[in-house]
C-alpha positions in Angstrom: 75.5 128.7 52.3 73.7 128.5 55.6 73.0 124.8 55.1 76.6 124.2 54.3 77.7 126.1 57.4 75.3 124.0 59.6 76.7 120.8 58.1 80.3 122.0 58.9 79.2 122.9 62.5 77.9 119.4 63.0 81.1 117.9 61.6 83.1 120.0 64.1 80.9 119.0 67.0 81.5 115.4 66.1 85.3 115.9 65.9 85.3 117.7 69.3 83.1 115.2 71.1 85.1 112.2 69.6 88.1 113.2 71.7 90.8 110.9 73.3 88.6 110.3 76.4 85.7 109.2 74.2 87.9 106.9 72.1 89.6 105.3 75.2 86.2 104.8 76.8 84.9 103.1 73.6 88.0 100.9 73.4 87.7 99.7 77.0 84.0 98.9 76.8 84.3 97.4 73.3 86.9 95.1 74.7 84.7 94.2 77.7 81.8 93.5 75.4 83.9 91.1 73.3 85.2 89.4 76.4 81.6 88.9 77.6 80.7 87.2 74.3 83.7 84.9 74.4 85.9 86.8 71.9 88.9 86.9 74.3 91.8 86.0 72.1 93.1 87.9 69.1 94.2 86.1 66.0 97.8 86.7 66.8 97.4 85.3 70.3 95.7 82.2 68.8 98.5 81.6 66.3 101.1 82.0 69.0 99.4 79.5 71.3 98.9 77.0 68.5 102.6 77.3 67.6 103.6 76.5 71.2 101.1 73.6 71.4 99.0 75.4 74.1 95.2 75.3 74.2 93.2 78.2 72.6 89.9 77.7 74.3 88.8 79.8 77.2 86.7 79.4 80.3 84.3 82.3 80.2 83.5 83.5 83.7 82.1 86.8 82.6 79.1 85.5 80.6 77.3 84.0 83.7 77.7 87.3 85.5 76.2 89.2 82.6 73.3 86.7 82.2 72.5 86.9 85.9 72.4 90.7 85.8 70.3 90.7 82.7 67.9 88.3 84.4 67.4 90.4 87.5 66.9 93.5 85.5 64.4 92.1 83.0 62.7 89.4 84.9 59.5 91.5 85.1 58.1 93.5 82.2 57.8 97.2 82.7 54.3 98.4 83.6 53.1 101.9 82.7 50.7 103.6 85.1 49.6 107.3 85.0 48.2 108.7 88.3 45.7 111.6 88.2 46.5 114.6 90.4 42.9 114.7 91.6 39.8 112.5 91.4 38.6 114.1 88.2 41.8 113.1 86.4 41.2 109.3 86.8 39.8 108.8 83.3 42.5 110.9 81.7 45.2 109.0 83.5 43.7 105.7 82.3 43.9 106.9 78.7 47.6 107.8 79.2 48.4 104.4 80.7 46.7 102.6 77.9 48.5 104.8 75.3 51.9 104.1 76.9 51.2 100.4 76.8 50.1 100.6 73.2 53.4 102.4 72.2 55.5 100.0 74.2 53.9 96.9 72.6 53.8 98.4 69.1 57.6 98.9 69.3 58.3 95.5 70.9 59.5 97.4 73.9 60.4 94.3 76.0 63.0 93.2 73.5 64.5 96.7 73.1 64.6 97.1 76.9 66.5 93.8 77.3 69.0 94.9 74.6 69.4 98.3 76.3 70.1 96.6 79.7 72.6 94.2 78.0 74.4 97.2 76.5 74.3 98.9 79.9 76.0 95.9 81.6 78.6 95.1 78.8 79.3 98.5 77.4 78.5 100.7 80.4 75.7 102.6 78.7 72.4 101.6 76.9 69.9 103.8 75.2 66.2 104.0 74.3 65.2 106.6 71.7 61.6 107.9 71.3 60.8 109.0 67.7 57.8 109.4 65.4 57.2 107.4 62.3 55.3 109.9 60.2 54.5 107.3 57.5 52.9 104.8 59.9 49.1 104.3 60.1 48.6 105.5 56.6 50.3 108.8 57.2 48.7 109.6 60.5 51.9 108.8 62.3 52.9 106.6 65.3 55.2 107.1 68.2 57.9 104.4 68.1 60.7 103.4 70.5 64.1 102.5 69.2 67.3 101.1 70.7 70.4 102.8 69.2 73.9 101.5 69.4 75.6 103.2 72.3 78.9 103.8 70.4 76.9 105.7 67.7 76.0 108.4 70.2 78.2 111.3 71.1 77.1 113.3 74.1 78.3 116.8 75.1 81.5 116.0 77.1 80.6 118.8 79.6 77.3 117.1 80.6 77.1 116.2 84.3 73.5 115.1 84.6 72.7 111.4 84.8 70.0 111.7 82.1 72.0 114.2 80.1 69.5 117.0 80.6 72.2 119.6 80.8 73.9 118.5 77.6 74.2 121.2 75.0 73.8 118.5 72.3 73.5 114.8 71.6 74.8 113.6 68.3 74.0 110.3 66.6 76.5 109.2 63.9 76.0 106.4 61.5 77.9 105.3 58.3 75.3 104.2 55.7 75.3 103.5 51.9 73.6 106.2 49.9 71.1 103.8 48.5 70.0 102.8 52.0 69.7 106.5 53.0 67.5 107.1 50.0 65.2 104.3 51.1 65.0 105.9 54.5 64.4 109.4 53.2 63.0 109.2 49.6 61.8 112.8 49.8 65.4 113.9 50.0 66.8 111.8 47.2 68.3 114.8 45.3 70.2 116.0 48.4 71.5 112.6 49.2 72.8 112.0 45.7 74.7 115.3 45.9 76.1 114.6 49.3 79.8 113.9 49.8 81.9 113.3 52.9 85.4 114.5 53.3 86.1 112.1 56.1 86.7 108.4 55.3 83.8 106.3 56.4 85.5 103.9 58.8 84.3 102.1 61.9 86.1 101.8 65.2 87.3 98.4 66.3 89.1 97.4 69.5 92.8 96.8 69.3 92.3 93.2 70.6 89.9 92.4 67.8 92.4 93.6 65.1 95.5 92.1 66.8 97.3 95.4 67.8 100.0 94.4 70.2 100.2 97.9 71.7 96.5 97.8 72.6 95.6 101.1 71.1 92.4 102.1 69.5 92.8 102.6 65.8 90.6 103.0 62.7 90.2 100.1 60.4 91.8 101.0 57.1 92.9 98.5 54.6 94.5 100.1 51.5 93.7 97.0 49.4 90.0 97.2 50.1 87.4 99.8 49.3 86.2 100.4 52.9 84.3 103.5 51.9 82.0 101.7 49.5 79.2 99.2 49.6 77.1 97.3 47.1 73.6 98.4 46.2 70.6 96.3 45.2 71.8 96.2 41.6 75.2 94.8 42.6 77.0 98.0 41.8 79.4 99.9 44.1 77.6 102.2 46.4 79.4 105.0 48.3 79.2 105.1 52.1 78.5 108.5 53.7 78.2 109.7 57.2 74.7 110.4 58.5 74.3 112.7 61.5 71.3 113.3 63.8 71.9 116.3 66.0 69.6 116.9 69.0 70.1 120.3 70.7 68.3 122.5 73.2 67.3 125.9 71.8 65.5 128.8 73.4 62.3 129.9 71.6 60.8 133.3 72.4 57.2 133.2 73.6 54.5 135.8 74.2 52.0 135.3 77.1 49.2 137.5 75.6 46.3 138.8 77.7 43.5 140.0 75.5 39.8 141.0 75.9 37.3 138.7 74.1 34.9 140.7 72.1 31.3 140.0 73.3 29.1 137.8 71.2 26.2 139.9 70.0 23.8 137.0 70.2 24.8 136.3 73.8 24.4 139.9 74.8 20.9 140.0 73.1 19.8 136.9 75.0 21.0 138.2 78.3 19.3 141.5 77.7 16.1 139.8 76.7 16.2 137.6 79.7 16.7 140.6 82.0 13.7 142.4 80.4 11.5 139.3 81.0 12.7 139.0 84.6 12.2 142.7 85.3 8.6 142.5 84.1 7.8 139.4 86.2 9.4 141.0 89.2 7.6 144.3 88.7 4.2 142.5 88.4 4.9 140.5 91.6 5.9 143.6 93.5 2.7 145.4 92.4 0.6 142.5 93.7 2.4 142.5 97.0 1.9 146.2 97.3 -1.8 146.0 96.7 -2.1 143.2 99.3 -0.2 145.3 101.8 -2.4 148.4 101.0 -5.6 146.4 101.6 -4.4 145.2 105.0 -3.4 148.7 106.1 -6.7 150.2 104.9 -8.6 147.6 106.9 -6.5 148.5 109.9 -7.2 152.2 109.5 -11.0 151.5 109.2 -10.9 149.3 112.4 -9.0 152.1 114.3 -5.9 150.1 114.7 -3.8 152.4 112.5 -3.6 156.1 112.1 -4.1 157.5 108.6 -0.7 159.3 108.9 1.0 155.9 109.6 -0.9 154.4 106.6 0.5 157.1 104.3 4.0 156.7 105.7 4.0 152.9 105.3 2.7 153.1 101.8 5.4 155.5 100.8 8.1 153.2 102.3 6.6 150.2 100.4 6.7 152.0 97.1 10.3 153.2 97.7 11.4 149.6 98.6 9.8 148.2 95.5 11.5 150.7 93.3 14.8 150.0 95.1 14.5 146.3 94.5 13.7 146.8 90.8 16.7 149.1 90.4 19.0 146.5 92.1 18.0 143.7 89.9 18.5 146.0 86.8 22.0 146.8 88.0 22.7 143.0 88.4 21.6 142.4 84.8 23.8 145.3 83.6 26.7 143.9 85.6 26.4 140.5 83.9 26.4 142.3 80.5 29.6 144.2 81.5 31.3 140.9 82.6 30.6 139.4 79.2 32.1 142.5 77.6 35.2 142.6 79.8 36.1 138.9 79.8 39.9 138.5 79.5 41.8 135.4 78.5 45.5 134.6 77.9 47.3 132.5 75.4 50.9 131.5 75.1 52.1 132.1 71.5 55.4 132.0 69.7 56.8 135.4 68.6 56.0 134.5 65.0 52.4 133.6 65.8 52.0 136.8 68.0 53.3 139.0 65.2 50.8 137.4 62.7 47.9 138.0 65.1 49.0 141.6 65.7 48.3 142.3 62.0 44.7 141.8 62.9 43.3 145.2 64.0 40.6 143.6 66.2 43.2 141.5 68.1 45.5 144.5 68.5 42.7 146.7 69.9 41.6 144.0 72.4 45.2 143.3 73.6 45.4 144.2 77.3 49.0 143.0 78.2 51.8 140.9 77.0 54.7 139.1 78.8 57.8 137.9 77.0 59.7 134.8 78.0 61.9 132.1 76.6 61.0 128.4 76.5 63.2 125.4 76.0 62.6 123.3 72.9 64.4 120.4 71.3 65.7 120.9 67.7 66.6 118.0 65.5 68.9 118.4 62.5 69.7 115.6 60.1 72.8 115.8 57.8 74.0 113.4 55.1 77.6 114.0 54.4 77.7 117.8 53.7 74.0 118.2 52.9 71.4 119.2 55.5 68.3 117.1 54.9 66.0 118.8 57.3 65.7 120.8 60.5 62.8 120.4 62.9 61.8 121.9 66.2 59.8 119.5 68.3 56.4 120.5 69.8 56.3 122.8 72.8 55.5 120.0 75.3 58.8 118.2 74.4 61.4 120.0 76.6 63.9 117.2 77.2 65.9 115.0 74.8 63.9 112.0 73.5 66.9 109.8 74.4 66.9 107.8 77.7 70.3 106.6 78.9 70.8 103.5 81.1 74.1 103.7 83.1 75.6 100.8 84.9 77.9 102.8 87.1 77.6 106.6 86.6 80.8 108.5 86.9 79.4 112.0 86.8 80.4 112.2 83.1 79.0 110.8 79.8 81.5 107.9 80.2 80.1 105.4 82.7 81.8 102.1 83.8 80.4 98.8 82.7 80.0 95.7 84.8 82.4 93.8 82.5 85.4 96.1 82.2 86.7 95.5 85.8 86.5 91.7 85.2 88.6 91.7 82.0 91.9 91.5 83.9 90.7 88.6 86.1 89.4 86.8 83.0 92.8 87.1 81.3 94.5 85.7 84.5 92.1 82.7 84.4 92.9 82.2 80.7 96.6 82.3 81.3 96.5 80.0 84.3 94.3 77.5 82.5 96.6 77.5 79.4 99.7 76.9 81.5 98.0 74.2 83.5 96.7 72.3 80.5 100.1 72.7 78.7 102.1 71.4 81.7 99.6 68.5 82.1 100.0 67.7 78.4 103.8 67.8 78.6 103.8 65.6 81.8 101.7 63.0 80.2 
């Protein structure tokens, strides 16, 4: 029941984020994308022009602008460089730089980056997605970079951060055949076969592409075609279902535990043995020095240079000083032993890990203090239709979404402006003027 409820929540998140503003933004930018790629006339417009004997070709002035912007943005390849905080971090920084270059080249990052920039210019928004391929490198796993379709992502409409750091969720929606999903997730074959989607699996298309005279966004739905089915590798009908990837920020409870490390008996024995050896050596040295001092003072008494009373007083002081030095060194050794016994360290643990450690009586006795706090983590949930495939919380060092957006003109919302959309009207004016000019020239001749 809990899994079903989670799938329903994700479906409702999609319905709420796919509001009128999102649909209008997608329509405008899809239209701009098609204009940039010379798809500027609908089939109805072409038929109407042909009936009137007017030309149907266009003079695309948008494509050169797009190509120029793409060139300036991708003329140089990105270069990764990690800088150490201090001199001792130089070697570590070099490892991170090489690792970043390895991941970038392994994923063909230059091509993905170019496609993301092209999406940014023509659709207003491009994305790069960082993920982990657990099956790569014979099961050891590899970090991979992907370039998702911008219209497949649905961002929390309340987000106001350029990188969507303040978004409550980021949702990726795709419509895929069941057979294809099983190839992607063979370990969840049973769940995918049971999955069903209440919503019809349709794709959004621009009104211009489908010939809608009112220029409204609508969902492609032909009653004479099975739009919610595909063909599998055996040539049979394969059902299409929705596949959701939900990324959300969650708060995980941590415990900053301060605990005393029990002393190692071997270490304590070695320190004590070393102290005994040093004490004996120091005592022998002090005895020799005392004898030398005694001989010098006896010679001074015999030569009449020192009174016997002074001799007795100086010898007493020398013995007391020797005893004091021995006691001081002994205290120093004992202090070192006490430091080993009272060494305190701290570890940051999740609440579950802390509770498991508290079951150990030794850890519970040595616990000095504990501080509770909440840390931000990224949680990923994958749903096929009405079935939750898996839920995963990313490692503690991943505190931001693994999705990097590229805006052309940020508007303070998840719906940026592309470079092409303001040029659509001007392109239409050029097309109309050119059609009329050619038509009139043809009639005049």
